[in-house]
N, C-alpha and C positions, 0 to 999 in steps of 0.2 A: 504494500500500500504506500509506504514512504518511497521516496526516490533517492537513489544513491548514485554518486559519481565520484570518481577518483582519478588522479593522474600522477605518473612518475615518468620523468624523461628529461629532455633538454629544453623544452619550450617553457614559457611562463605559464604557470598552472591556472592563474585566475580566470583568464578569458575562456579557457576550456571548461572550467568548472561552472562559471555563471551561465554560459550558453547551454551547458548540459542540464543545469537546474531548471532553466526556462523550458526546456523540452520535456523534462520530467515532472513539471508542475502538475500535470494531470493526475499523477500518482499520489500527490500529497501537497497541500498548500495552506496548512494552518500556520506554518512558520518555516524558515529556511536558515541555513548557516553554512559557513565555509571555514576551513582551517588551512593556512598556508605555512608550509614548513621550510625554513631556511636555516639560519644559524639557531634560531629559536622557533617558536610556534605562535602564530597569530590566529586567534579565533574570533569570528564575527557572527552574531546570531540576531535574527529579527523576526518577531511575530508578523504574520501577514504574507504577502506575495513576495516572490523572488525579486521583483522590481524594487520593493522597499529595501531589501538587503543590498541590492546593487547600488541604490542611492546612498545608503549608509556608509559604504566603504569607498566611495568615489575618491575621496581625498586621502585615503590611507596608503601607506607603503605596502604594496602587495607583491613585492618581488619574491619569487620562489618557484622552483620547478617540481615541487611535490605538494599535492594538496588533496583535500577531501571536501565534498559538498553533500548537502542533504536537504530534501524537502520533506516536511513532516506531516503525517496524518495522525492526529493524537489518539493514543490508546491509554497510556498511563500518564496522568497529569494533563491539566488544561493547556490549550495553546498559549504560550507566552515566550518571552525571550529566554528565560532561564531553562525551560523545558525543551527548547529547540536543540537540535544536534548541530555540530559535533559536541560530545561531552568529553571532559578532561578528568583524569583521575586526580585524587586529592593532592598527591605529591608531584603532579604534572609529568608523570613518566609516560602516560599513554593518552592518546586521543582516539575516539571511536565514533563511527556512524553506524546506525543499526536499523534494519527493517525486520519486524517480527515482534514476538512477545516472549519474555522470559517468565515462565509460569511460576517458578519457585523463587522469584526475586525477593519477596518479603522475608523468607527464611534466610536467604543469603545476606540481605541487608542487615538483619538483626545480628548475625555473626560478625559482620564487618564493623558494625557500630560497637559491639562488645570489644573489638580490637582497636578502637580509637578512631575509626573512620567517620567523617562527617559528610553530609550530603547537601547539595544546594538545590537539587531539582526533585520532582516527584516521579521521575521516570525509572523504569526497570533498566534502561540502558546505562545510566550512571552507576547502578549497582554492579553491572557486568564489568565496566571499565575499571572499577575499583577492585573487584575480585581479581582481575588479571594483574593489576599492579601489586596487590597484596601477595599473590603467589610469586610474582617476579622478584620482589624485594626479599621476602622471607626465605625463598629457596635459592637466592643468588643465581637465578637462571637467565638464559637468553630469552628474548621476547617470544620467539616461536614456541618454545617449550611452555612458557607461562600461558600463552593463549591456548595451546592444546590442552593443558591440564585444567584451566578454568572452564573450557567448554565441556569437559568431561563431567563437570559438576552442575551443568545447566540443564534444566528441563524446559523445553519450548521450541520456538522456531526462530531462526535468525538468518539474515544476510548481513555480513559484517565487513567493514574495512577499518583497519587499525593501524595507527602509526605509533612508534616508540621513539621518544625524544633522545634516548641514548643510542638508538640505531637508526639514524636519520635517513639513510639511503635505501630504505625498504618500506614496503607496505605489506600488510598481512590481510588476506581475505579469507572468509570462511562462510560456508553455506549449510543450512539445514532447514528445508521447508520454505525458503524464501529465495527468489531467484537472484543470481549474480552472473554477469558475463564479463569476461576480460578481453579487451581488444589488444591485438598484438601489432605494434608498429616497428619502426626502425629505432632501436635503442630507446623505446618508450612503450608504456603500457597504459591502457585506459580501463577503468572499472566502472560498472554501472549495473543498476537493477534491471534494465532492459537495454536493447540495442540502440534506442533512439539518440542518445548523446554521442555514440561512438561512430555512427555510419559515415560521417564526413571525414573521419581521420583514418579509418582502416576498414577493410572488408574481412580481415582475418580475426576470428573470435574463438574463445574457449568458453564453453558453458560449464560452469561448476555443477557437480552433482551433490546430492545430500552427503554430508560428512566430509566433503572436500575442504582442504585448507591450502591456500597458495601463498608462498612467500615470494615477493616480487621486487626485483631491483631494476635499475636502468638497463642492464645488459643481460638479463635473463630471469627466469622464475623456476621455482620447484613446486611440485604438487604432491600432496600426500592425502591419504584417506585417514581421517581421525580415528576410525575404529579398527584399522588394519595394522598388523604387525609389520607389514611391508612399509618401509620408510617413504619411498617415492613412487609415484606413478607417472606415466608418460602423458603429457597434455595432448588432447586431440584437438587440432586446429580445424575449424570449419569455416566455410565461406559464407559471409553474411549476404543474404539475398534481400537487400533493402536499399532504396535510393533516397537521397535527401529530399527530393521534391515530394515524395509521398508523405513526409511528416511536416510539410509546410501548408499554410492555408490556401495558397494559390489563388488569391483574390477573393475568397469567401470571407464573410464577416466572422464566422466561427467555424471551428473544426466540425462541429455537429452538422452544420448545413452542408459543408463540403462532403462529409461522409454520407449524408442522405443522398446527395447528388451522385456519389460514386457507385451507388448500388447497381445500376445497369452493368457497369464494368466489373464490379466485384463478384456479382452472380455469374457473369460470363467467365471470369477467371476461375471460379469454383467448379464449373462444369467443363472448362476447356480441357481437352485431351481425355475426358471421361465420357462425355455425351457426344455421340456421333449420329446425328439425324440423317446424314447423307447415306449411311449404311445401316441405319436402324439398330444401333448398338450402344451399349452402356457398359463401362468397365471401371470398377473401383479397385485399383491395384493395391492400395494399402490394406484391403481386406482379403487379399488373395489366400492367405494361409488360414484364415478363420472363417471364410464364407461358408464352407461346408457345415461347420458347427452352427452357424447362424441360421441357415435355411432349414436345419432339422431341429432347431431349438423348440422346447416346450413352453418357454417363457422368456421374455425380454424385459429387463429393468433398465430404465433410463434415469440417470442421476445428474442433477444440475442445480444451479442456484440462479436467482434473479431472472434476467432476460433469457438466459440459456434454459432455464426451467420452462419458460413459456414456449420456446422452440421445441423442447422435449414433449410438451403436451400435444403440439401439432404432430410430432413424430409418433406419438401413441396412436392417434387416429390413422396416420398413414400406414404404419406397420400392420395394424389390425385389419384395415380395409384391403390393402394390397398383398400383404404377406400372410394374413390369417394366423398370426401368432399372438397369443395373449401378451399384452404389454402393459407395464405399470410405470408410472413416473413418480419419482421421489425427490423431495428436497434433500440434497446431499447433506445439509447441515443437520437434518433429523435422522437420516438413514442410519448413520453409524451409532446413534445413541439409543435406538429402540430395539436392539437385538433382532434384526430382521432375519427372516427365514430365507436362506440362500442355498440353492442346490448346485452341485457341480455341473449340471446340465444347463444352468442359466447363462444367458448372455447379458452382460452389463455394459450399457453404453454410457460413457461419461462425456458430458458436453461442457466446454469452457472456452471462452474467447482467448484468455491469456494462457491457458494451459498450466496455470499456477494457483488456481483457487484452492485454498487450504482445505475447506470442507470436502470438496470433491476429491482431492488427493487422498484424504483420510478414508473416504468411502470406497475409493478404488482399492486401497490396501486391505480393507475389511473384506471386500468381495473376493479379492485374490486369495486371502487366507482361507476362504471357504471353498476354493477350487473352481470358482466361476471363471468363464472366459470374459475378459474385459477389453473393450475396444474404446477408442477415444475419437472425439470430434473437437478439434480446436484450431486456432488460427496461427499461433506463434510457433514457428519451426524451432526445434531445439528445446522447447519448454518441458516441464516435468511430466505432464500427462502423456505425451507421446512416448516418453522413455519408460513410463510405468505400465503401459498397456501392451497387449499382445498384437495389436494391429489398430488401424484407424484411418481417418481421412482428414487431411488439412482443408480448411475452408478457403484459403488463399484470398481472404478479404483485404489483405494489406493492413498497415498500421491503423488502429482505431484510437485516436487521441481523445476525442470527446468522451467524457465519463459516461454519459448516457448512451448505451449501445444502440446502434441502428443497423449498420451493415453486418454486424455480427449476427443479429437475429435472422436476417434474410439469407445469409450464406449458410448458417447452420440449418435452417429449414430446407434450403436447396440440397444440402448433403443428405438430410433425412429423407427427402423425396426420392433421391437417387437410390439410397439404401433400400427403402421400402419397395421401389420398383424392381430392383435387382433380386431382392428376397422373393417377391411374389412371382417374378418371371421364372426363376430357377426352381422354385418348389411347385410350380404349376398353378398357383392361385390366381394369376392373371394370364390372359391369353395374348397371343401375338398382336391382335388388332388393338387391344387396349394399350399394350406396351408401346406399340408404335405411335399411337396417338399421344401418350404421355410424353414420350421423347420429343416429339415435334412441338407440343405445347410448351414444354419446359424451355426449349431452345428459343422460343419467342418472348419469354418473360422479360428479358432485359429491354427489348424494344418497347414493350407495353409499359414498363415502369417509366421509361423516358417520356411517354405521352402523359403520364400522371404528373410528373414533375413540372410539366408546362402549365399546370393549373396552380402553381405556387402563389401567384398574385391573388387568385380567387380565394384560396384557402386562407391567405393572409387577411383578406377582408372579413371572412367569417370569424377568424381568430380575434380581430379587433372588437367584435361585438361582445365576446365572452371573456375577455382578458381579466375582468374583475369578478368573475364567478368565484364562489367559495367552495363549491362542490360540483362534481360531475359524475355521471353514471355511464358506463360503457357496457353494451350488450351485444352478444353474438351467439350463433348456434353452430353446433358441429365444429368444423375446422376453424370457424371464426370466433368461437368462444375464447381460445387462447390469445387471439389477436386483440380481443376486447381487454383482456388482462394486461397485455403488453402496452396497449394504448393508454390505459389508466396509469400504468407504472411510469411511462414517459412523462405524462402530465405532472404526476407527483414529484418525480425526480428533479425536474428542471424549472417548474413554475411554482412549486409549493402549494398547488391547489389540491385539496383532498379529492381523490377520485377512486372509484372501485370498478372492477370489471367482473361481470357475471354472465353465466349462461342465460340467454334471454328467457328461457322457460322458468327460471328461478326468480324472476322479477316479482311474481305474485306471492312468493314465499318470504317476503320481507322488504326488499328494496323499494317496492312500489309505494311504501309509506313515505318515502323521502320526496316523491315527485310533486312538484308544484310549478308555478309559472316562472320561478327563478332557477330551476334545475335544468341545465343542458344535459340531454340524454343522447349519447353518440351511439348509433346503432349500425352495426356492420351487417348489411342485408343484401349481399349478392345472391343471384338466383341459384337455388338448388332444390332438393326434394322437400326441404322444410320452409320454403319461401312463404307459403301461405301462413304458416305459424308466425313468422317474423312480422308479417303484415298485421296480424292480430295484435302482436305485442306493441306495435307502433300505435295502433288505434287505442289501446289501453293507456298508453302514455298521453296521447292527445286528449283523451277523455278527462284526464286529470290536469289539463292545462300545461303539461310538460312541453319543453322545447326539444324538438327532434332534429338532430344533424345526422343524416343518413349517408352511408357509403353504399352505393348501388351499382349494379351492372349497367353499362352504357345502354341508353335507350329505354331504361325502365320508366314507364309512365305511371304505374300504380303508386309506388312509394313517393315519387316526385310530387304527386298531387296532394300528399298528406304531410310531408315533412316541411319543416321551416327552412332547411338548407339541405342541398343534395350535392355530393361529390361523386362523379361517375368514374368508374374504372373499367378498362376493357374486359370483355368476356374471356373466360378461360375455363379449364377444368376446375371444378369446385375444390379439389384437393390442392390445387396450386393457388387458389384465391388468397391465402394468407400473404403470399409474396407481393401481391398487388394492394390489398386493402390496408396493410400496415403503413404504406407510404403516406397517405393523407393524414393519418394519425400522428406520424412523426413530425410532419410539417406543422400541423395544428399545435402540437405541444411546443415546438420550436418558436413559432411566431408569438404565441401567448407569453412564453418566458421572456423573450426579447422585449415585448411591449410592457411587461411588468418590471423591467430593469434587472432581471435575474442574471447571474453569471452562468450562461448556458453550458459552457465547456467544463466549468468547475463548480457544480452545484454544492451547496453547503452540506457539510457532514458526510459527503460521499467521496470515495476514491475509486479509481478505475479497476484495480486488481485487488481483490480481497484475499491477501496472502496470510492473514492471521484469522484465528477462529473467534 
């Protein structure tokens, strides 16, 4: 959740750090700080945005070729200058930046206090840096050994970069449950919690695995596994498939708007090389070794959080309709704590944009311990979920910087559509004619989304009418019920308007009590077998003076005559309708948030990747 950046080399560190922090601000933005190491160590910290930190240090002497930087998303201790990272140990021997949670920090803190240590902040991180120092001084050890021994006493998750003032020409990095990547340059190294601060300097990267610790100097690095008796392991250098232009706004006012408009391309990139309408073929190479198990499965369980959970709900409908395999969708955060029944014959599909979601990773480990076959759907190459699963599919959505996911949802649903089609075709649940039609229709989705995006100004006009609403209700049936949930989540996340998504048939079982002339009700109502039912739902809303904003199929005259506002989307197979109908909802949320003066890309209290429980 927090953002980490570090540098050691021959360049001046500050510009690299501050630019990296600005690119990482989507991961955490309660406060920010840097440490520049030269003859001594200079630390500057500031509550608020990275720009405020940058302004604070403009007149300072920031000469130095080693440095650490951090953007914080608060867990322990409120956002303020003192709780911001980097943290320094009491005797100023160590400086640390940390992403994660030290679960046993209160016990460790008490032991250190008993030994004379005093603390300035409320953070678990300051406890860890003092633990390292205590072991270092008492044992008369080198920094690497002190860090290794301290981490053996820690319970929790961490991505760490550490500097020792007695050993100024090195940095120490360690990872457990929280991502860290090392960029390799010419006599220089870059460290970060993800690749976005690194991409303009190097394409050669090393992804740390859990329990890895790296000791990094200007001219080389060593890597070891903290739990292994083997002292060193060989770093595996990978090529970074990311361009700088993909992490810039490119003329858009916000990253979120850019990413909404990128969806035609990101969906096309997701099925590129996999979907072949010219030869009526579909192939998911990442599932090659597990597809036989999947098509013969007795049950599929989908685990995910947030927007990925809503994509999973669409996947449940898809797999059961096309593959005829019973499918359940679970919140990953609840799955691991309720002692679920998991059979060795089960297929577990884990969905995560970042590939680092802590709850989802923990659920994966639980499923694997029960013998289930686990596959992943995620966006970030080299992340933890692809390494933890037995097969999977990358979405190829490209970097998603906006905290509120947009293209992550549509690319995840695209993958689930292809998976369901492949399962159903190979196990005989769908026939050639239907399979061919779905392939063709899916290939047309990017073009159809482009036509919806052209209605942006019209959706903006509708948004202006309801920007001051205090509540909203989203309704949908079948495949569109998860879209209603996702639309409500987007409105909540970025505009801070209370909104709820429901199956339309459930309206009469409670939510109808909320409807009055001030309540906008957004109804996703494209044509399918339950169309007449959704028309009835709209009539029920109008009978109670509710305001109806309807998302309908192009040319629909019935609902258009009843609703207060109508947004049309092109016709497609109903199973593919979530890919189209979610686009107006994303735009609606975006424009309302902008008009309310909200920080669209960095909504309050939220971070992009939830890498702590």
